[in-house]
N, C-alpha and C positions, 0 to 999 in steps of 0.2 A: 077370715081372721088368721088362718094359717099362713096365707100368702103375705099378710101384713107383717106378722112376726118374722117371717122368713126374710122379707125385704129389709126390715130393720137390722136383723143379724147380718145380712149381706153387706149393708152399708157400714157396719162396725168392723167387719173382718177384711173386706177387700180394699186394696189400694186403688187410687184413681178416682175415688168419690170425693164429694165436697168435704173439705176438712171440717172437723168438729172436735170439741174437747173430748167427747166420749171415744171417738175412733183413735185420737191421739193417745188417750189413756190406755186403751186396749193394746195399741202398738207398743207403747213403752213397757207395759206390763209383760207382754209376751217376750219382748226382747230381753228384759231383765231375767225372766225365767230361763230362757235359753242360755244366756251367758252364765248365769248362776249355776245351772246344771253342768255345763261344760267345766267350769271352775271346780265344781265338786268332784267330777270324774277325774280330773288331773290331781287334785289334792289328796284324794283317798288312796293314791298309790304311794304316798309317803309312809314308810314303815311305822314310824312313831305314831302318827295320827291314825293309821289304819287299825292299829291294835286298840287304841283308846276310844275311837269315835266311830267304830264300825256300825253300830246301831243308828247313830245320827246320820251318817251318809246314806244308809238304807232308807231312813225316813224321808230324807230329801229326795231320793230317787222316786219313791212312791208318790210324793206330792207332785213332782215334776211330771211324771208319767200320767197322773190323773188329769192335770191341767192340759197337757198336750193331747191326750186322748179326747177330752171334751172339745178341744179346738178342732181336731180332725173330724169328729162326728158332726160338729156344727158346719164345717166347711163342706162336708159331703152333703149335708141336708140343704144348705143354701145354694148349692151349685146350680139348680134350675133358674136362679135369678140372674145368671150370667146372660147379658144381652145377646151373646152369640148363639144362644140356644133358642130354637123355635118353640112356639107354644105347644103344649101338650106332649112334650118329650122330656120329662124330667130325668128318666133313666139314662138318656144319652148324655145329658149334662153331667150327671154324677159319674158316669163311666169316663167321660173326658177328664174330669178332675182327678179321678183315681189313677189314671194312666199318664197324666201330665207330669213333667219333671218335678214341679213343686209338690204335687200330690204324692209322688213316690217318696220324696224327701220327708214329707210329713209322716208317712207310714214308717219309714226307716227310723224316724226319731223315737218312736214308741215300740217298735217291733222287738228290739233286743230284750226288753223287760219281760214281755210275754213269752218269748222263746225260752229265756232262762227259767221262767216260772214253770213252763210245761216240760221242757227238756234241758235241765241244767247242763251247762257246758263250761268251756274255758273262760273264766272271768276277764282275762286280759283281752281276748278278742272281742268279747261283748262290750268292753269299754271302748275299743276302737270303733265299733258300730255306733255306740252312743254319741260319739263325737260328730256323727253326721248331722246332729242337731244344729251345728254351726251353719250349715247350708240353708237352714230355714231363714236366716237373716237376709238371704237374697231378696226376700219380699220387701225389706225395709232399707236395704243398702244398695244404692244404684251402682256402686263400684263392682259388685259381684255380677250383676246382670250385664254390665258393660263388658266385663272380662269374658263372660260366656258368649256374648254377641260377637266379640272379636275373634274368639276361637272358632265359632261357627262360620264367620265370613271368610276367615283365612285358612280354613281347614285343608284346602287343596295344596296351597303353597307349603303349609307346615308338614303335611304328609309327604310331599315331594322331598322336602329337606330331610325329614326323618329317614326316608328311603336311601338318600345319598349317604347319610351318616352310617346307616347299617352296612351298606356296601363297602364303605371305606374302612369300617371297623373290621369286617371280615378280611379284607385285603391286608390291612396292617398286621392283624393277628397272624395271618399266614406267613407274611414276610418275616416277622420277628421270630416265629417258630422255626423257620428255616435258618435264620442267622444265629440263634442262641441255643438251639436244641442240643448240639454236641457240647457246648461249654457249660450249660446248666440243664442237664437232662431231667432233673426233678422239678425245677422251677417252671421251665417252659416245656412241660411234658407232652402237650398237645395243642392244637389250635384252640379248642375251647379254653384251655388254661391260659393261653396267650390273649384271649379275648378280654380277660380282666385287666391285663396290662394295657391293652389298647384303649379300653374305656377310660381308665383313670388318667392315662397320658393325654388322650385327645381332649379330655375335659380339663387338662392342665391342673389336676389335683395332685397326682404323684404321691401315693401313700408310701412308696419306698419298699413295699414288700416284694415287688418284682422289678428288678432293674437290669438293663443289659450290661454285660461286662466286656464284650468283644468290641473292637474299634468300629466295625460296620454296624453293629447293633446300636452303639451310642450315637453314631451319625444318623441312622434311620430314626432313632428315638427323638433326636432334636428336630428333625423334619416333621415328625408327627406332632410335636408340641406346637410348632409354628403353625401347622395346618389346623390344629385344634382351635387356636385363637381366632383364625379367620372363619373357620366353619361355624363356630357357635355364635359368631356375630350375625350370621344370616337369619336364623329364627328370631333373634333379638330385633333385627331391623324389620322383619315381617310384622312382628307384634307391635312395634312402635308405629309403623305406618298404618297398621290396622286400627290401633287406638285413635290415631289422629283422624282417620277417615270416619270412624264411628262417631267420634265427638262432633265432627263437622256435620255429619248427617243428622245427629240428634239436635244440634243447634239450629240446623236449617228447619227441622220439623217444628221446633218451638217458635222460630221466627215466622214460619208460614202460618201457624195457628194464631200468633199474635197479630199478624197483618190481616188475616181473615176476619178477626174480631173487630178491626177498626171500621166503624160505619162508613168512613169515606170510601172504602174499597168494597162495600157490600155488593155493588153491581158487577164486579169483575168475576170472571170465571177462574177455575183453579189454576190454569196455566198462567194467566196474567198475574195472579197472586204469587205464584212460584217465581216468576220473573222479577217481581218487585222484591221478594224475599232475598233473592241472590244479590241484589244491589245494596241491601241494608247492612250496616256494620253495627254490631253490638258493642255497647260501652256502659260501664258502671261508673257513676259519679257519687262522691260522698256528700253527706249533708252539708249545707251552707256553701256549696260550690257554685260559682257563677258559670252557668253553661254557656250563655251568650251575654254580651254587654252592649248597652246602647252606644251607637256610634261606630261599632266595629264592622268590618266588611263581612258580608254574609257568605259562608262557605258550605252550609248544610241546613236541612230542616230535620226535625227530631220527632220521633214517636215515643210516647211514654209507655213502657211495658209494666213498670211497677214503681211505686213511690209517688211523691207529690212535688210539684215545683210552684214557685210563686213568680208571677209576671208583674214587674214593677211599672204599673200604669196608674195614671191619675184619673179620677180622684181616689180610687180605691184599688189596691193591688188585687190581682186575680190569682186564684189557685187552680191548678190543673192536675188531674190524676191519670190513672191508667186508662188508655183508650183515647186520650187527647193527643194533639200534635201541635207543634209551634215552629216558628222560624221560616214559614213559607212565604210570608209577605215580602220580605226583603229579596228573596230569590226571584219571585215573580216580577217585582218592580225594579229589580237590579239596583237596589239602594242599600244603604248601611242599615244596621239593626236599629229599630226604633223603640226597643224596650230591653231591659235587663231581665233575664230569667235565671232564678236561683233555685237550687235544689233544697227543699225543706227537710228531706230525709234522703237516705241512700236510694238512688234511682237507677233502674235499668232502662237504658234508652236504645233506640234503633235510629241511627243517623243515615241520611240520604245525601250524599255529596252533591255539589252544585252541578257538575257535569252529568251525573246520573239523573239528577232531578229534571234537567231540561230534556235529556234523552227520553226519559219516561213520559213526560208530558207530550212530546212530539209523537210518541207511539200510542198514547192513550188520550185522544182529544176530549172524551167525556170526562176523564179525570182532571184534565186541565181546566175545563169549564167549571167543574165543581170547586176546585181549589181557587179559581179566580173569583167565584161568588163568595167563598169564605173570606178571601183576602179583602174584597171590596167591603164586605160587612164589617170586618175587623178594623178597617181604617175609618169607618163611619160610625162605629158603635163601640162603647166601652162595656157593654152589659155582658156578664158572665153567662155561660151556657154549658150544658153537658156535651158528651160526644155527639158527633154528627149522626143524625138518624139515617136509617137505610134509604129513605125516599128523597134525601137531599141534604145539603149542608145546613147545620143548625147555626143559630146565632152564636158567636164566639168572640172572645176578647181579642184585642189587638196584640199580637205576639210576634211581630216580625223580627 
């Protein structure tokens, strides 16, 4: 019975499980609590409100901490349900959760309240710690996990760039100290003093509190500004390329998983599926969009990732959903389209171009034979059918 209740709690709390209204409700509720608590932390610093609503903000904090504490305890309790944990080792799963980045963030979200309760301290710094609750949204916001993945993947290049910036800052501060020391002995009193000028100048901020007055100092300052523009473009370029690479990788994983679920490819190994996934191009079409039209030349076949399409065949139009494919008949027979296929809702499709289609069939004779059987059946039958079963092509409508 304990395991049953723990499994149910795990399905409610953990991402990546089958979507349900209950899990969506829990996610929305916790997200609202986090955002509301952060808003309260910021609002209570307004002097007028702080004086009049101090008790109200304190009540909000107690309610929020109670909810987040219950969540933390539940996550700690359900950790053994993690499939990565071997049987009979619940302590290891709980320790893994407690030491994981998200587990540490969950703890930091409630820790300031208990620290202040036991050892009252500076409320301003406790408010800063309470803002760590925003990081809990990483569970529900793919953008935060994407940013963390990019930083992890590009850490070596970013650290190398940071080291170059530090070296240049030291060099620029030393040069400016030598150029301006005698003209402004109190402003550029030492290399550490000049470091502030180097930082704000190379970042092209220029607060104006420290400026060179000698001709050589002004010339060197101009060079530092130009260098700063070029230097800060380097980490920006690294992050941009990192984001593009991570998005391509995630798209490839999604495409691979989609291809692997297509029964037509059930007999292929992981390498072959990966080769197919690299050939497919993702596209999104709106509702009521004609994806292919009868009589047009065939340039691709399509796999449906999500949504529904309608195949205009007689005597009865056919509807296809996720897991189906269409457009292969005309490519195999080298003819024009023999049916119009229209999106009934917004659809995510994977398209396989004609050149890649023929290259794939030449490399995979079994796949060619399976597609040929499907095409033969579709030309001889108008009967609808579901996705092709793993042991062979199913009957399917004519969708060339």
